[in-house]
C-alpha positions in Angstrom: 87.5 140.6 138.2 85.7 138.7 135.8 83.4 141.6 135.1 86.4 144.0 134.2 88.0 141.3 131.8 84.6 141.3 129.7 84.3 144.9 129.7 88.1 145.3 128.5 87.3 142.5 125.5 84.4 144.4 124.7 85.9 147.9 124.4 88.9 146.5 122.3 86.6 144.5 120.0 84.4 147.6 119.5 87.7 150.0 118.7 88.6 147.1 116.2 85.4 147.4 114.4 85.5 151.4 114.5 89.1 151.1 112.9 87.8 148.6 110.1 84.7 150.9 109.5 86.9 154.2 108.9 89.8 152.3 107.0 89.4 153.5 103.3 91.1 151.2 100.7 93.9 153.0 98.7 92.9 153.9 95.0 95.3 153.1 92.2 97.3 155.7 90.8 96.5 157.1 87.4 99.0 158.8 85.5 97.8 161.2 82.6 100.1 161.9 79.6 100.1 165.3 78.2 101.0 165.6 74.7 103.8 167.8 74.2 102.4 171.0 72.1 104.7 171.9 69.1 105.8 175.7 69.7 106.1 177.6 66.8 107.2 181.3 66.1 104.7 183.8 66.0 105.9 185.0 62.5 105.6 181.5 61.2 102.2 181.0 62.5 100.9 184.1 61.0 103.0 183.3 57.6 101.5 180.2 57.5 97.9 181.2 58.3 97.7 183.9 55.4 99.5 181.3 52.8 102.8 182.7 52.9 106.0 180.9 54.2 109.2 182.7 55.4 107.9 186.1 54.5 108.8 187.9 57.8 112.3 188.2 58.9 113.3 187.0 62.3 116.6 188.0 64.1 117.4 184.4 65.1 117.2 182.9 61.7 117.5 186.0 59.5 119.0 184.1 56.8 116.5 181.3 56.4 113.4 183.9 56.7 114.2 186.6 54.2 111.5 189.0 53.3 110.8 187.8 49.8 112.4 185.3 47.6 114.1 187.0 45.0 113.0 184.2 42.4 109.3 184.0 43.4 107.7 186.7 41.1 104.3 185.4 41.4 104.3 185.7 45.2 105.8 189.3 44.6 103.2 190.3 42.3 100.5 188.8 44.8 101.8 190.9 47.4 102.1 194.0 45.2 98.4 193.5 44.1 97.5 193.4 47.8 99.3 196.7 48.3 97.9 198.5 45.4 94.2 197.1 46.6 94.8 198.5 49.9 95.3 202.0 48.0 92.6 201.6 45.9 90.1 200.9 49.1 91.7 204.2 50.8 91.2 206.3 47.7 87.3 205.3 47.2 87.0 206.5 50.7 88.8 209.7 50.2 86.8 210.4 47.2 83.6 209.6 48.6 84.2 211.6 51.4 85.6 214.7 49.3 82.6 214.4 46.9 79.9 214.6 50.2 82.1 217.9 51.3 81.5 219.4 48.0 78.0 218.8 47.5 77.5 220.5 50.9 79.9 223.5 49.4 77.1 223.6 46.4 74.0 223.7 48.6 75.4 226.0 51.1 76.8 228.5 48.8 73.8 228.6 46.6 71.3 229.1 49.3 73.6 231.6 51.2 74.0 233.9 48.0 70.6 233.8 47.1 69.8 234.8 50.5 72.2 237.9 50.3 70.9 238.7 46.8 67.3 238.7 47.8 67.8 240.7 51.0 69.7 243.3 49.2 67.2 243.4 46.3 64.3 243.9 49.0 66.0 246.9 50.5 66.3 248.4 47.2 62.9 247.8 46.7 62.0 249.5 50.0 64.4 252.5 49.0 62.5 252.9 45.7 59.2 252.9 47.5 60.3 255.5 50.2 58.9 258.8 50.4 60.5 262.0 50.8 62.5 263.2 53.7 62.8 259.4 54.8 66.7 258.6 55.8 67.7 256.0 53.2 71.6 255.8 54.2 71.3 252.7 56.1 69.5 250.8 53.5 71.8 252.2 51.0 74.9 251.1 52.8 73.5 247.6 53.8 72.3 246.6 49.9 75.6 248.0 48.7 77.5 245.9 51.0 75.4 242.8 50.5 75.7 243.2 46.8 79.2 243.5 46.5 79.8 240.4 48.8 77.3 238.4 46.7 79.4 239.3 43.6 82.6 238.0 45.4 80.9 235.0 46.3 79.7 234.2 42.9 82.9 235.0 41.2 84.5 232.3 43.5 81.5 229.9 43.2 81.3 229.9 39.3 85.2 229.7 39.2 85.4 226.2 41.1 82.1 225.1 40.1 81.1 223.0 42.9 78.5 220.7 41.2 80.8 219.9 38.6 83.4 218.8 41.4 80.8 216.6 42.8 80.4 214.9 39.7 84.2 214.3 39.4 84.3 212.8 42.5 81.4 210.6 41.9 83.0 209.1 38.8 86.3 208.7 40.5 84.7 206.9 43.2 82.8 204.5 40.8 86.2 204.1 38.7 88.1 203.0 41.9 85.7 200.8 42.8 85.5 199.1 39.3 89.3 198.7 39.6 88.9 197.3 43.1 86.7 194.6 42.1 88.8 193.7 38.7 91.9 193.5 41.2 90.0 191.4 43.3 89.1 189.1 40.7 92.3 188.5 39.2 93.7 187.6 42.9 90.8 185.1 43.3 90.9 183.6 39.9 94.4 183.0 38.7 98.0 183.7 39.8 98.7 187.4 38.7 102.1 188.3 37.1 104.3 191.4 37.4 102.7 192.7 34.4 99.3 192.7 36.2 100.9 194.4 39.0 102.4 197.0 36.7 99.4 197.5 34.7 97.0 198.1 38.0 99.7 200.7 39.4 99.3 202.5 36.1 95.7 202.3 36.1 95.7 204.1 39.9 98.0 206.8 38.4 96.1 207.5 35.5 93.1 208.0 37.7 94.5 210.0 40.1 95.6 212.4 37.2 92.1 212.4 35.7 90.2 213.2 38.7 92.7 215.0 41.2 91.7 215.7 44.6 93.1 219.1 45.5 91.8 222.2 44.2 94.9 224.6 44.0 97.3 224.1 40.5 95.8 221.0 39.7 92.3 221.7 39.4 90.5 220.6 35.9 89.6 223.6 33.6 85.9 224.1 34.1 85.5 226.2 30.9 87.7 224.8 28.4 87.6 225.9 24.7 85.4 222.7 23.8 84.6 219.6 25.2 87.7 217.0 25.5 86.6 213.4 26.4 88.0 212.4 30.2 90.8 209.8 29.6 91.2 207.8 33.2 93.0 205.0 31.5 96.8 204.6 30.8 98.1 204.9 27.1 99.7 201.9 25.6 103.1 201.7 25.8 103.6 199.7 23.1 102.5 200.2 19.4 100.4 197.2 17.9 101.4 196.2 14.5 99.0 197.0 11.7 99.5 193.4 10.2 96.1 191.4 10.8 95.8 187.6 10.8 93.3 186.5 7.9 91.1 183.7 8.7 89.8 181.0 6.1 86.2 180.9 6.2 84.7 180.7 9.7 87.8 179.0 11.1 88.1 180.1 14.7 91.2 180.7 16.7 91.0 181.6 20.5 87.5 182.4 19.9 87.9 184.9 17.1 86.7 184.6 13.4 86.4 186.9 10.5 83.0 187.5 11.2 83.5 188.6 14.6 86.0 191.0 13.6 84.0 192.7 11.0 81.2 192.9 13.6 83.9 194.6 16.2 84.6 197.1 13.3 81.3 198.0 12.6 80.3 198.7 16.3 83.4 201.0 16.4 82.2 203.0 13.3 78.6 203.5 15.0 80.1 204.5 18.0 82.3 207.1 16.2 79.5 208.3 13.9 76.6 208.6 16.6 77.5 207.9 20.2 80.8 210.3 20.5 79.6 212.8 18.0 76.3 213.1 19.6 77.8 213.4 23.2 80.5 215.9 22.1 77.6 218.2 20.7 75.4 218.1 24.0 78.8 218.8 26.0 79.6 221.7 23.9 76.0 223.1 24.3 76.2 222.8 27.8 79.5 224.3 28.1 78.4 227.2 26.1 75.2 227.7 28.4 77.6 227.4 31.5 79.9 230.0 30.4 77.2 232.5 29.7 75.3 231.7 33.2 78.8 232.1 35.1 79.4 235.6 33.7 75.7 236.5 34.0 75.5 236.3 37.6 78.5 238.4 39.0 77.5 241.0 36.3 74.0 241.5 37.3 74.9 241.7 41.1 77.8 244.0 40.1 75.3 246.4 38.1 73.0 245.9 41.3 75.6 246.9 43.7 76.4 249.9 41.5 72.9 251.0 41.3 72.4 250.4 45.2 75.3 253.1 45.7 73.4 255.6 43.8 70.3 255.2 45.3 68.5 258.2 47.1 70.3 260.7 44.9 68.2 263.2 42.6 70.2 262.9 39.6 69.4 259.0 39.6 65.8 258.1 40.2 65.9 254.9 38.6 69.0 253.6 40.4 66.9 251.7 43.1 64.8 250.1 40.6 67.7 248.9 38.7 69.3 247.5 41.8 66.0 245.5 42.9 65.2 244.1 39.3 69.1 243.3 38.7 69.2 241.6 42.3 66.2 239.5 41.3 67.6 238.5 38.1 71.0 237.6 39.3 69.1 235.1 42.2 67.2 233.6 39.1 70.4 233.0 37.2 72.3 231.6 40.2 69.6 229.2 41.0 69.2 228.0 37.4 73.0 227.5 37.2 73.8 226.0 40.3 70.6 224.6 41.2 70.0 222.6 37.7 73.7 222.1 38.2 74.6 222.9 34.6 78.2 222.5 35.4 77.5 218.6 36.7 75.6 218.0 33.1 78.7 219.1 31.3 80.9 216.9 33.6 78.7 214.0 32.6 78.8 214.4 29.0 82.6 214.8 29.2 82.9 211.2 30.9 80.4 209.6 28.7 82.5 211.0 25.7 85.7 209.2 27.7 83.7 206.2 28.1 82.9 206.2 24.3 86.7 206.9 23.4 88.0 204.0 25.8 85.8 201.6 24.0 87.0 202.5 20.7 90.8 202.3 21.7 90.1 198.9 23.3 88.4 197.6 20.5 90.9 199.0 18.1 94.0 197.8 20.0 92.6 194.2 20.1 92.0 194.0 16.7 95.4 195.3 15.8 97.2 192.7 17.7 98.6 190.3 14.8 98.8 187.2 16.9 95.3 186.3 17.6 96.4 183.8 20.5 97.6 186.9 22.1 94.5 188.8 22.1 91.6 188.2 24.7 89.1 185.5 24.2 86.9 186.4 21.2 83.5 185.2 22.7 84.4 186.6 26.1 85.3 190.2 24.2 82.2 190.2 22.6 80.1 189.5 25.6 81.9 192.2 27.5 81.2 194.7 24.6 77.9 193.7 24.7 77.1 194.4 28.3 79.1 197.6 28.2 76.6 198.7 25.5 73.8 197.6 27.4 72.8 195.1 24.6 72.6 191.5 24.2 74.9 189.2 21.8 72.1 189.3 19.0 71.3 193.1 19.4 75.0 193.8 19.1 75.1 191.6 15.9 71.9 193.4 14.6 73.7 197.0 15.3 76.7 195.6 13.2 74.6 194.6 10.3 72.7 197.8 10.3 76.0 199.7 10.2 77.1 197.7 7.6 74.1 198.1 5.2 73.9 201.9 6.1 77.4 202.3 4.8 77.0 200.4 1.5 73.7 202.2 0.8 75.1 205.7 1.9 72.5 206.5 4.3 73.2 207.7 7.9 72.1 204.9 10.7 69.2 205.9 12.9 70.3 203.9 15.9 73.2 204.5 18.7 75.4 201.8 19.8 74.7 202.2 23.6 71.6 201.8 25.1 72.5 202.7 28.6 73.1 206.6 28.2 
């Protein structure tokens, strides 16, 4: 009996120890406070990120979030410039792609026409060496058809002048990139106005008119009477007054002085007497050469086609020789015209003449402004002119002094204003 009580006591005490060992103390409860996230409308978030406020209309609050506040002229001008910038970037890609396409036209048409012409001339030569009794009908028909096809393709190629089209697209791409950088600088440096946006729009439209993309209807004349400088800038809408502000000695206003005005006038005289005149003369020479080559190629292939049609006739023993020689000459003329790219050379001179015309108008319109404070800063303007002509400031002043001395002495100046072209 005593042993049973002792065993019960041991069991109860061991169970208490097990419970004590298994009991886990309660951890204190920790509460996490989550901050409330400020929910914003998606349109407000996008507007704030881009630096604009209340520019996207929302249906719930259409009155408060109008598209553009009417009195915010600066914001409107900025948005307009961004839209113009996107259009300019698109035009850069368009002119670049079309320029590459038309360069392929030039190489493919040149190689194809030369292969056709030389093949037909070879057939005519074989016919000329053929003996009596040999059937020449196949060679006769083949050479006649090939010369006729070459004549038609040459007429089309000389009409559109692919090498000149390529140069047009190159210049358009370069000028649109220049306009793109100007707009980006305007947006980065200062707060643009509506006049800046209007001016950028006019420049885009002027470039579209100067370098059209389509071929039918609006293609530039490839064989004008004489060289006319390219014009890719808008004409000044307002006429400047001819009254000039006179300076007393070397007093400067907005960077302008009497010496600087005289320097700019002498630079304009050098450009007129040397650069513009020289490039117009070179352009007219290239134009005349291109006209002669463009008419000679189809004429020679036409003569070869007629000669090949009379091959094998006893009345015209020299027909095969005429066809072969005319075909060879036509291939040489075509290679010189489109391989050397005479049309591209003419277009290059035309654009160079336009560049000098733009510089003349820019300097003259600036000097014609009577209020000096409304002009561009004189020192900055002089730097830009010097860079555009490829000269330093000291070299620009030297050429102005040489021009003044040559006019006083009555002798022609022997130096061009530009060192770039």
